[in-house]
C-alpha positions in Angstrom: 31.7 37.8 -30.1 30.2 36.1 -27.1 32.0 33.0 -26.0 29.5 30.3 -25.4 31.6 27.1 -25.2 35.3 26.3 -25.0 36.8 24.2 -27.7 39.2 21.4 -26.7 42.8 22.6 -27.4 44.6 21.1 -30.4 48.1 21.8 -31.9 48.1 24.7 -34.3 49.1 22.4 -37.2 46.0 20.3 -36.5 43.7 23.3 -36.3 45.1 24.6 -39.6 44.6 21.2 -41.2 41.0 21.0 -39.9 40.2 24.5 -41.2 41.7 23.7 -44.6 39.6 20.6 -44.8 36.3 22.0 -43.6 36.7 25.7 -44.5 35.5 26.5 -41.0 37.5 27.5 -37.9 36.6 24.8 -35.4 37.5 26.9 -32.3 35.3 29.9 -33.4 32.5 27.5 -34.4 32.5 25.8 -31.0 32.8 29.2 -29.1 29.8 30.6 -31.0 27.8 27.4 -30.7 27.6 26.4 -34.4 28.3 23.1 -36.1 31.3 22.9 -38.3 29.5 20.6 -40.7 25.9 21.8 -41.1 26.3 25.3 -39.6 23.3 24.7 -37.3 23.0 26.3 -33.9 24.1 24.2 -31.0 22.7 24.2 -27.4 24.2 22.2 -24.6 20.7 20.6 -24.2 20.7 19.4 -27.8 23.1 16.6 -27.0 22.1 13.0 -26.1 24.5 12.8 -23.1 27.6 14.5 -21.6 29.9 12.4 -23.8 28.2 13.7 -27.0 28.6 17.3 -25.8 32.3 16.6 -25.0 32.6 15.4 -28.6 31.2 18.7 -29.8 34.0 20.5 -28.0 36.5 18.2 -29.7 35.1 18.0 -33.3 32.7 20.8 -33.5 29.9 18.5 -34.7 26.3 18.8 -33.5 24.4 15.7 -32.4 22.8 14.9 -35.8 26.1 15.3 -37.5 27.8 13.1 -34.9 25.1 10.5 -35.5 25.8 10.7 -39.2 29.5 10.4 -38.9 29.8 7.9 -36.0 26.4 6.1 -36.2 23.8 5.7 -33.4 24.3 3.2 -30.6 21.7 0.5 -30.3 21.8 0.7 -26.5 
């Protein structure tokens, strides 16, 4: 498995909880560049800004899924 991105570290209990909720290993998903929600491929260039990419490393959500969960800023 080629490591593409590095997931933000979380406590093992949190990782376990997230995996049980989503059915997807967040760390593996981020490392392979796939969204934990829709399963789509993720490229660093597919994010609106650096903060959105950082959110991907935290949550594992691609830009469209982030927009769905958090909304889109009017700015």
